[in-house]
C-alpha positions as CSV (number, residue, x, y, z in Angstrom):
1,M,33.4,26.7,33.5
2,L,35.5,26.7,30.3
3,P,36.0,23.5,28.2
4,K,39.3,21.6,29.4
5,P,41.5,21.2,27.2
6,L,41.2,22.5,23.7
7,I,43.2,19.9,22.0
8,M,44.4,21.4,18.3
9,D,44.2,18.4,16.0
10,H,45.0,20.2,12.8
11,P,47.0,18.1,10.4
12,L,50.0,20.4,10.4
13,I,50.3,20.7,14.2
14,Q,50.0,16.8,14.4
15,H,52.4,16.2,11.8
16,K,55.1,18.4,13.4
17,I,54.3,17.0,16.9
18,T,55.3,13.5,15.3
19,L,58.5,14.8,14.2
20,L,59.1,16.6,17.7
21,R,58.7,13.1,19.2
22,D,61.1,11.2,17.3
23,K,64.4,10.5,19.3
24,N,66.3,11.0,15.9
25,T,65.3,14.7,15.7
26,G,68.3,16.9,16.4
27,S,68.4,20.1,18.3
28,K,68.2,22.3,15.4
29,E,65.2,20.6,13.9
30,F,63.8,20.4,17.4
31,R,64.1,24.1,18.0
32,E,62.5,24.8,14.5
33,L,59.5,22.4,15.2
34,I,58.6,24.0,18.6
35,N,58.7,27.5,16.9
36,E,56.5,26.2,14.1
37,I,54.1,24.5,16.4
38,A,53.9,27.5,18.7
39,M,53.0,29.9,15.7
40,L,50.2,27.6,14.7
41,M,48.9,27.1,18.3
42,C,49.0,31.0,18.6
43,Y,46.5,31.3,15.6
44,E,44.0,29.4,17.4
45,A,44.5,30.8,21.1
46,T,43.9,34.2,19.6
47,R,40.8,33.6,17.9
48,D,38.6,35.5,20.4
49,L,40.7,38.7,20.3
50,P,38.0,41.7,20.1
51,M,37.9,43.4,16.8
52,K,36.8,47.0,16.0
53,Q,35.7,48.7,12.5
54,I,37.7,51.5,10.8
55,E,37.7,53.3,8.0
56,I,40.9,53.1,5.5
57,E,41.4,54.1,2.1
58,T,42.5,51.6,-0.3
59,P,43.9,52.3,-4.0
60,I,40.2,52.1,-5.2
61,C,38.1,53.7,-2.4
62,I,37.2,54.3,1.0
63,A,36.3,51.1,2.8
64,K,35.2,49.9,6.3
65,A,37.5,47.3,7.8
66,K,38.5,45.4,11.0
67,I,41.6,45.5,13.4
68,I,42.3,44.0,16.8
69,S,40.6,46.4,19.5
70,G,43.8,47.5,21.3
71,R,44.1,44.5,23.5
72,K,47.6,44.3,25.0
73,M,49.4,40.9,25.1
74,A,52.0,39.2,26.9
75,F,53.5,35.8,26.7
76,V,55.0,34.3,29.9
77,P,57.3,31.4,29.3
78,I,58.1,28.7,32.0
79,L,61.9,28.8,31.7
80,R,63.5,27.2,30.6
81,A,61.8,24.9,28.0
82,G,59.1,27.7,27.5
83,L,61.8,30.0,25.8
84,G,61.4,27.7,22.8
85,M,57.8,28.7,22.0
86,V,58.3,32.5,22.4
87,D,59.8,33.3,19.0
88,G,56.9,31.4,17.1
89,M,54.4,33.4,19.3
90,L,56.1,36.8,18.5
91,A,56.0,35.9,14.9
92,L,52.4,36.5,14.9
93,V,52.0,39.0,17.9
94,P,55.1,40.9,17.6
95,A,53.7,44.0,19.8
96,A,53.5,41.5,22.8
97,K,55.5,41.9,25.6
98,V,57.5,38.9,27.1
99,G,57.6,38.1,31.0
100,H,59.7,34.9,32.5
101,I,59.1,32.6,35.4
102,G,62.0,30.4,36.3
103,M,61.2,27.1,37.8
104,Y,63.0,23.7,37.9
105,R,61.7,20.2,39.2
106,D,63.2,18.9,42.2
107,P,64.8,15.3,41.2
108,Q,63.8,13.9,44.5
109,T,60.6,15.4,45.0
110,H,59.2,16.0,41.4
111,L,58.0,19.3,42.9
112,P,58.6,22.7,41.1
113,V,61.1,25.3,42.7
114,E,60.8,28.8,41.6
115,Y,64.0,30.7,41.2
116,Y,63.0,33.6,38.8
117,C,60.2,35.8,38.1
118,K,60.5,39.0,35.9
119,L,57.2,40.5,34.4
120,P,56.1,43.5,32.5
121,A,55.2,46.5,34.8
122,D,51.6,46.6,33.5
123,I,51.3,42.7,33.4
124,E,47.8,43.0,35.2
125,E,46.6,44.9,32.2
126,R,47.6,42.3,29.6
127,D,46.1,39.3,28.1
128,I,48.5,36.5,29.0
129,I,49.4,33.3,27.3
130,V,51.7,31.0,29.6
131,L,54.1,28.9,27.6
132,D,55.5,25.5,28.5
133,P,56.0,22.7,26.0
134,M,55.0,20.0,28.4
135,L,52.4,19.7,31.0
136,A,53.4,16.6,33.2
137,T,52.5,16.8,36.7
138,G,51.3,20.6,36.3
139,G,53.0,21.6,39.4
140,S,54.8,24.4,37.5
141,A,51.7,25.6,35.5
142,V,49.8,25.9,38.5
143,D,52.6,27.8,40.6
144,A,53.4,30.1,37.6
145,I,49.5,30.8,37.2
146,S,49.0,31.5,41.0
147,Q,52.4,33.8,40.7
148,L,50.5,35.7,37.9
149,K,47.3,36.1,39.8
150,Q,49.4,37.4,42.8
151,H,50.4,40.2,40.6
152,G,46.6,41.1,39.7
153,C,46.5,39.1,36.3
154,T,43.1,38.1,35.3
155,S,43.1,37.2,31.7
156,I,45.4,34.0,31.2
157,K,45.6,31.0,29.2
158,F,47.9,28.2,29.2
159,M,49.6,26.8,26.2
160,C,51.4,23.5,25.9
161,I,52.4,21.3,23.1
162,I,52.1,17.8,24.9
163,A,49.9,17.2,28.1
164,A,49.4,14.4,30.4
165,P,46.1,13.7,31.9
166,E,47.5,14.2,35.5
167,G,48.6,17.5,34.4
168,I,45.4,18.5,32.8
169,E,43.6,17.6,36.2
170,A,46.1,19.3,38.6
171,L,45.8,22.5,36.5
172,T,42.2,22.6,36.1
173,A,41.4,21.7,39.8
174,A,43.7,24.6,40.7
175,H,42.6,27.3,38.2
176,P,39.4,26.2,36.8
177,D,39.2,29.7,35.2
178,I,41.9,29.1,32.9
179,Q,41.5,27.9,29.1
180,I,44.3,25.1,28.4
181,Y,45.5,24.6,24.8
182,C,47.4,21.8,23.9
183,G,48.5,19.9,20.6
184,A,48.1,16.3,22.1
185,L,47.0,14.7,25.2
186,D,49.1,11.6,26.0
187,D,48.5,8.5,28.0
188,R,50.2,9.0,31.5
189,L,53.4,9.7,33.5
190,N,56.0,7.3,34.3
191,E,57.6,6.6,37.8
192,Q,59.9,9.5,36.9
193,K,57.0,12.0,36.2
194,Y,57.7,12.0,32.4
195,I,55.2,12.0,29.9
196,V,54.2,8.6,28.0
197,P,55.0,8.5,25.0
198,G,55.9,12.1,25.4
199,L,59.3,13.3,23.7
200,G,61.5,13.2,26.6
201,D,62.9,16.3,28.4
202,A,61.9,19.3,26.4
203,G,64.5,21.6,27.7
204,D,67.5,19.2,27.2
205,R,66.4,18.4,23.4
206,I,65.8,22.5,22.7
207,F,69.3,23.4,24.1
208,G,71.3,20.1,23.3
209,T,72.0,19.5,27.2
210,K,71.6,16.4,29.3
């Protein structure tokens, strides 16, 4: 079984998450921070990409060097907040394709409701990273990954910026084969199923809505 989760304690990530949490951080800066954190986390989440050796000619001589071994990747944000992480990921892996899974949380039941799914035609052949800034109850992540598995996907990771223990437990129980990457593991969920201390509603803060 894979370790659950891999918490990225790099000082740059932790510093930016602190700025992200601050209620006085405006939407513009919030979006920039989400992108920057996603880029830093992408660096770690792609550490296990396979390499192959090739020959190149430098200005000095012929040399043997390594490149990524042809693995195809896809990023799948959970709408809408997951969109905030996409540009940071693509900055490091510009050839990756992007799918979208749309879900919202029912205000009464707090359960995820799917309303949209659009994936690359060859999604089952790709290494996938599912993106959502917050892992709260875990419902949306569980359902999104289940949807991907129904499409034949077998290589899936999940990346969030802040997680609650309840979300980690739910996702691990439903999909024990999925490696989870997160920037911070917070204390708990409150009665409204928001992460404590968290940062509020990530989607609202990214897009300036209430």
